[in-house]
N, C-alpha and C positions, 0 to 999 in steps of 0.2 A: 779261566779266571780273569777277572778284570780288576785292575787297581784303580779305584776311583776315590773321591773325597770321603764317601761313607766308610769305605774300607780303612782309609788312613785315620779317620776320626775314631773308629773303633779301636785301632791299634794304640792311638794316643790315650784313649780311656784306660786300656789295660796298663799302659805305662804309668799313668797317674795312680792306679791302684796298687802298683808294685812297690815294695820297700826300696828298690834300687831306682825307682822313677824311670825305668826303661822297659821296653818290650820289643822283641824282634820277631820277624816272620821269615822263615827259611824259604828261599826261592830256588834251591837246587832241585833238579828233576829226579834224582835218585840218590840212594845212600852211597853209590859208587862214585858220585861226582866229587872230585878232589878239590873243588874250589870253595870259596865262601862267597855266596851271593845272598844278600838279605836286605830286608827293610828293617830299620832300627828306629823306633819311636823313642824320643828323649824329652823328658820334662825338665824345666828349669830346676836347678838344684841337684840334678844327677851328678855323680862323681865318676868320671872315667879316668882311671889311673893313667899316668903318662906311660906310654908303651911304644914298642916298635915291632916291625915285621922285617927281620933281616933277609928274608928270602923273596919278598914280593913288594911291589908298589901297591898302594891302596887307592882305589877310585871311590870318591865320595860325591854323591849328587843329592842336593837338598830338594825334596819334593814339596815341602811346606814348612813354614816357620822361619826362624832366624837363629843362627848360631855361628860361632867362630871355631874354625879348625886352627889349632895352635901347634907350631913346629918348634922344637928345641934342638940346641946343639948337644954334644956329649957331656957338657958340664951343666946342663939344665938351664942355659940362658935362652930366652925366647928369641928366635931369629926370624920368624914369619908368623903372621896372623891373617887368615883368610875369612872374611865374613861371607857366609852363605845365606842368601835370602832371595828366594825365587821371585817374590813380589817386586824386588828391585833389580831383577835381571842378573843376580849373582847365584849361579846354579850349582857349581861344584868345584872340586879341585882334585889334584893327584898328589897324594902323600908319597914322597920318594922312598924307594926301598931303603930300609934301615933307619929312617928318620924317626926320632922320638916325637911323639905327638899326643894330643888330647883334644877335647872339645869343651867349649863353654856355651851352654845353651841359654839363649836370651829369651826365647818364647817356645812354646811347645812345637817340636820339630819332628819331621820324619825324613830320614835319609836312606838312600840306597847305597850299600857298601859292596864292593867286589874286590877280591884279591885271590891270589893263588894259595893253595894249601888248605886242608881241612882245619876247622877250629880245633885248637888244642894240639894239632900236629904240624903246625906251620912254622914253628920256631919262634913264635911271638914271645916277647919278654917285657916285663914291667920294670920301670926304673924305680928303685927303692930308695934312692938318695934324695928325692924331691920332698 
């Protein structure tokens, strides 16, 4: 498989057609793979609830587009904002283990996400007080 612009644009098209304005592509090599490695296409207006991963850091690399990764403290106060825009040389960030975070999508974007633990089994939790 090759991940090229055509592939990413097709994934963005699927995201635009989705009610959530998101689409992902699983990059794990088998069902036994205990990690999360995926491409995530995000359209402006998508809502990613503030959440955290208490058992893992999360690596986020932006392949195309422009978006902000936003980090919060335990009271919901924004403590960091990282703009990811590969056209400007801003490629990615590492979300610390246990940090509350979300994204704000400025233009159609595709990111590569990687962290430990299978989706739904990694201890992730959403913050319901925001």
